[in-house]
N, C-alpha and C positions, 0 to 999 in steps of 0.2 A: 664603559655601559652606563646605561639609565637609570637613575633610581625611580622607577614606576609606581614601587608602592610608596612613596612620599612618607616613609618614617611609620608606614601604617603594618600592621602583622598579616604577613600573605602568606610565611611557611606553613602554619597549618588555616585550616577551612574551619570557616563558620559554621554555626551550630545550623540545623535545620529547622530552626522554632518557626511560628505560625502567630503572627498581630493583630488579634481582632479588629484594634484602633484607627489600622490604615483601609478599613472597611469603609467605600465611602456613605454606605447606608445607615452607619453606626455613629454619625454627628450629627443626626437628624431631632433625636431628644435632647442633647444637650444644648444645643442652638436652640430650638424650639422652646426650652425650660429657660432660656436667657433671651427669649421674646424676640428672636432674631429670624431672618428669612433663609430661606435654605436656597443651597447651590445647585445649576443642575448637576448630572452626574456624567456628560457626555465625554468629557476626556480626561484622563487622569494621569500621574508621575509617582514615582517613585524614587529617590535618588540613594544611592547607594542599598541595592536592595538584598545583598546578602546570596544565599542560595536561590533565592526568587521564587520559596515558596508560597510566599505572601503573594508576591503581586501575581502569579498563575492562577492561584486559586480567585482573589480577586476579578482578572482579567475573566476565567474561564465561567465564574459566577454573575456575572451579569453582561449587559450590552455598553458598557465602558470599555474604550479604546486607551489601553492602558500601554506606557511605555517608560523606561528607565534605565537605567544605568547599575554598574560596579565594576569596580576597575579591575578585579581578580579575574584573569581568563576563566581560570578553573571553577570559580562560581558563575558565573556569566555560562559557561558550556552549560551546568547543570540545567542552568533557569532557562536556556534555549531549548534544552530537552522538552521540560516540562510545558516550555510554550509549542514545541511542535507539536507533541502528542494532545495537547486541549485542543489546537488549531482555531485558539481564541482572537490572536491576531496580535497579540503582543509584542511590540517592540523592544528587544532586551540586549542592552550591545554590553561591550566592557569595556567601554571608555572612562576616563578619570573625569572628574567633576569639572575641569577645565576644558576637555574637550565636547564633554555631552552638552553643558550649559551654555557654551557659546556656538553650540548647532544654529545655522538660520532656517532650518527645516522642521524645526517641530510646531505644532501645534501650540495656541494656547489651550490651557489648562484650567478645567474647574478645580480639579484637587491637586493637589502637590504633598508628598509625602514623605518625613524623614524620620525614620526607627535609628532614634540614637546618635544618629551622625554627627549630629549639632556639638557632641560633647568631647568627638575624637578628632576634628580635622584642624587644618591648620588656619590661624585668622587668615590667611590668604583664600582658603578653599571656604571659608565662612561668609569672607567677601564674594564670592562667587555666585554662593547659594542665593544669598541677599538680592546679588544682581538678579540672579533666574529669576525667584521671586519677585521680584517688581517690574520686569518686563513680558513674563510668561504665564503668570496667575490672572486668570482672567478678573474684570472687575466683578465682583459676588463673586470671587471666590474662594476657595477655604483652604487652607496651608494647615498641617499635622506636622507637628513637631516634638518628639522627646528627648531628654536629654537629663545629663544630669545637674543637680542644683545645689545650692547653699540654701540655708547652713546647715541640711543633714549631712554634707560631705565635708565639712570643717575641720572635724579632727580627724577623717580619716585619710585626708590629704597627703598630711609627710608621710603615713605611713605605707601609702602606696608609692609614694618618690621615693622612699626607700626600695621597697621590693625594685621596683623598674629599673633604679640604680645599681643597685646589687646585679641584676640580667644584665645590666650591660658592660659595667666593670670587673667584676668579680667571675665570671664566667671563665670558660678556658675555653680558647679560641675553637671555632667550629662546631661548636657547642647545639645542640638545637634549641628552639625555643621552648618545647616543653621541659628539656631539661635544665635549662635558667629558670624555668618557673619552680621548679623541685627545689633546686638551690636556692633560691629564694624565699621562698617559702619556710626551707629547715633555719636560714640564718635569721629569718624575723620570729620564729620559734624559739630557737634558741637563745636570740637577746629576750621575749620577752620573760623568759627562764630568770632572767637577772636581774627583773621587775626594776626596769629603767624608770624612772619620776615620771615621764612623759605617760606612761598607762597609768601610773598611777593616777596622775590628775587627769585622767580620761579612762575611769575603769568601765563602760562602756565598750571600750575598745577590743580588749579580748575575747569577752563570748561574740562580737563583730569579725574578730580575724579566724577565730574555730571555724564558724559559718562560712567563710570564704576559702577555707583550705578542705571544705566538705566539695565545693564546685566542680563542674567539669572543668579537664585543663583548657580545651579549645576556645571555651567562653571565656575562661582567666584570661588567657594570652590578649584576648580582643579586647576586651574589659578595664585590664588595666595594665597591660605592657606595650602598648603606644608611644611613639613619640609624643604625638600632641595625644590631650588630655585635659580638659578646662570642664568642672563645675563651675557652672555661670549662675549668676541670683537671676531672681525675674525679670528684675526692674533693668537689668543689663542687654537679656535676652530680648525686651520690651522693647529698647532705646535700638537697639539693630534692625530690629524688625519696622520696626516704625520708618526705615529709609525706604522698605520698600512698600510701606502706604499699609502695613496692616496691624490691626487694631485685636487686641486679646478677646475671645470670646466667648471660652469655656472651656473648661477642664473635660479633658476626655476619658476622666475616671469617674464611671459611674455616680460611685458612693461619696464623692466629693463635694456633687448636689445637694447632699443629706447632712445638714450643719452637725444635726444631733451626733450623728456617727462618731466627728473628728473633732468638735470645740464643744468645749464647756459654754454653758450661759453667760459665762464671766467672757468667754474670750469674745462669744457671738457681740455681745454688748459693745465688748470695746473694739472690734472691727466696723459695727456699724456707725460709730463716729468717725470714720476714717472717709470722706469725701470722694478722694480720690481713688478712682477704681486698682493703677497701678501701683501705687502704692500701699493699697488695700489688701492686694494680692500679695505684694513683697511681704508684709507684716505676717500675714497671715502664715508665710511658709516659716517664719519662726515660731507660731505658735503650736504647729505640727511637725516640727523640726523636718522638714522635707527633705528628702535626697534624691528623686527623681520625676521629674513632672511630665505627665502629657498632656499637650493643650490642642487647641485648634484657634487659628490666627485667621480673622476674615480680613478679605481689602473688597473696602466699603460697605461696610455694617448696615444695614437696614432693618427700625426698629418695626414691629409689626405691631397693629392695634391690636388692644387684648381681644378684638371679635375674632381679627385675623392669628392670632397664636392660639385661640381656644380649637378655633376650625380645621387650622393644621394639625395639633395636639391628637384632637378628634380624629383624623384621617389614618394613624399610624398606625398599622397591622403589626400583631403581633404572635407567637405559638409558642405554647411549651414547650420544652426541647427537656425534661426528664420529666419520668411516671409522678404521678400527683403524692404516689407516697413515699418517696424520697427526697422530695424536698427538703434540707434541712433548714429547719426552722432558725437560722439564727445569720446574722452579717457581719463581717469586720471592719472596723473603721477604724482608726488612731489608738481612739480612745478604748478598744480594745472590740472583743466577741460583743453583740447586742441580740437579746432574745424578739425574733418577729413574732407579733401580738397573731396568734392564731383566729382572734373578731377581726383581725385586720385585713390579712392575708390569706386566708381560707376562703372564702367567700369567691375573690378573685381567681385563686388555683383551681377551686371547683369549675369553676365556670370555663375554666382552659384544658380541662382535666383530661380532653378526647382527642388534645393536640388539634382541635380544627382551629383555623388562622380567624383572628375578631380584630375589629380596628379596636382602638382605646374608647371610641364613641361608644361601639354596641357593648364593651365592658359598663361605662358611662348608664348606659341605659338597663341592664339588667340590674345593676344597685342600685337604682333608684329607689328603693325602699330604705336601703339602706343608711341613704344620707351620706352617703360619698362624695366630697368634692372633687371636678374636676382637677385639681390642683395635688390634692391627695392620692387619688389615682394614680397621677405620674408618677408620686414620686414613691409609690410600690411597686410601678411597673421599673422605673430605675433602678432599685434595688435588688429585684427580682431578674434583670440582667445584667446587673455587675455579679452575680452570683453563679451565671450563667443557665438558670431555670428556664430562662424565657428569653427570645430572638424578637430584636425586630425582622418584618419581612417586608420583599419588592411586590411590587402589583402582577399581578398576574400574564401579562405580557411578556415582564421583564421575566420571569419564570419559565415561559415556555421558550423563551430566544436562550437564554443560558444554558438550558437541560440538557441538548447536546453536547456541549463544551463541557459541561461537569462529568458527564457520561465518559467522555472520550480520557479527562484528565485522572477520574477515577480510575479506574480500567488500567491505567498504566501505572498509577500508585500502587495498586493492589497486585501486579505484576511483580513491584521491585519489590513489594514484600515478600516475594519469593526468596531474595537474598538480601535481603539488609531488615533492619528493624527501626531506624532512625525518623522514619520518616511518617509522624502519627497525623498528621490531618487529610481530610477529603473535602471537596470544593461540594458546596450547597445551592442548587440552584433556585431555592427559597429564600435563605437570607443574604443569597451573592456574597457569603463568605466561609470559610474553614469550621471543619467541625472534628471534635479530636476523638480517632480511635484510634487505639492503641493495637499494635502489633496482632496480638491473638486473634482478637476480633476483624480486623482487616482478612487474616486466612480464613475464618469462621464465613464472613458476607463476601468474599473472593468464591467461595464453594457454593453458598446460597444461588450468584449468579450463576452458574454453574448446572444450576436445576435441585441442585441438593437440599431437602430442606426439615427432613428428619436429623433430631440431635446426633443419633448414629450416623447415618450419613455424613455428616460434617464432620464428625469425630474421625471415619475411617478418611477422607479427603486432606483432613489437617494434620494429624498425628506425623506420616511420614515426612512433610516439610518439617517440623518440629527436628525430627530426629536428624534429616540432613542436614539442618541448621546447628545442630547440637542443643536445642534448648532444650530445659527442662522447667517441667513447673513448679510453682512454691504454693504451699498451703501451709497459713499460720505463721508466714517470716520463714519456713525451712522449705527447702528444696527437696523435691521428688524424686527419690534414685529408681524404681523399680520402674517396667512398665505398666504392671496392674495399677499403681500408686497413678501415676499418670493419665491413663487411660480414663479411670473414674473421677481425676479433677476434669480432664476436658470435657466429660461429658455433661460435667454437674455446668461449666461454661458455656456448652452448645446449649444447654436446655435452657439455661438465663438468657442468652443470644436472641433466643427464637423468641420465648415470652415476653423480654422486657424491652430490649433492644432491636430488633429489627421497627418495632413501632418507630422507634426513634428515627430512624434513619428513614424508614417510608415518611415522615414527616418533616424532615429535614429535604426529601427529594432524590435522596443517593439511589434508592431503588423503587421499583413498583409498589 
């Protein structure tokens, strides 16, 4: 029998997460901040799409033609189910990297995305991916690659190897992967209790291991227990991607573009003295102890003139996607939480309060009397997007074209909410991406789409579903036991949903 999984965990399903960085629309601000020209968005590909949540949301939410593969047939089948429901024409297969990357019938791509795959494949598959990027990414196209990196993983690597080795050699024959994981965690837990010198030399590891123990076991299976697992220094990744003619463009983590959130003044001065961009980025990883990277790479990076850069930034459309009074005025960076000055951010939020789509140029004009430079306004928008308070928006033609597709996909996802709770993202034709909508809100939205609008109507439609699924509500961290308590809490949720959450979902284009 062939080893089709090639050492990758296939016994348990991957999680149903959504990853916003895989949305091609999201790359425009980081690239423009770096002064680089934007690619087209006609064709896109996700290598290793997992359960296919992201790829289907992005296919439904745009006019982009999406392709992708995931070698796990169960995951590919679910992805194809979503694709069929959306009717957006996504071409998704259960082919391996070797099969998919060597196909001769694929188009060339404007955007190719790999979320996490880079760290969890063999050297042979990494070479296939580099060759695929070389051949199939268009000139001017962008690749998104995220991966575990050094030096942040340096101290943890031996502990991960110990967990993985215990799973391989100490588990009884025939024991499933989840039981092997529990056994490995228990073993390392008992080892730590003996105060090994390695832990004493790396005192932060105990806390990191405690956080690991709290993670979803399916996630741990794929994150820690594959045969291939290689955190990679930025310089090595850059050298490999140079073989595909790719240049580093920008971090996909928006807060990375705001130095004061991550680097001390001394750090910034030190990095400013390094002329080589690759070595500067490699050094920066030491200053911030980077563990995970999310990066955009360009084939044939073209520098914009200052005039063209400013014009393109001003044309970016944005939308406030949280209630104005619920925006928490702090942002997290490597240096910790930083307060957001109300005098700086408040005027921008006030202009966006009614969830009206504005261009950055329009915001600049409205703020003209406050002497806010375009560079400062760009930084404000980057911070607000990083928090999930603001999103970039597609043009009107794309929104209109995507709306029927997102409607179909969302209806399918809302039907699935009658039987499962692990799909927490809906598709927006406005942003071309995903919107976090928890299970209870999905049920309330489903009832709304059926014509129920009053809070008591939403409650009467939703409570029987929760009962059937044996899901009780919680309040102040305590599970509510009586029906009366649950109905009262459900009514409170329904009232808040109609008053505060429906306007946001309408702004996202998820309902009229």
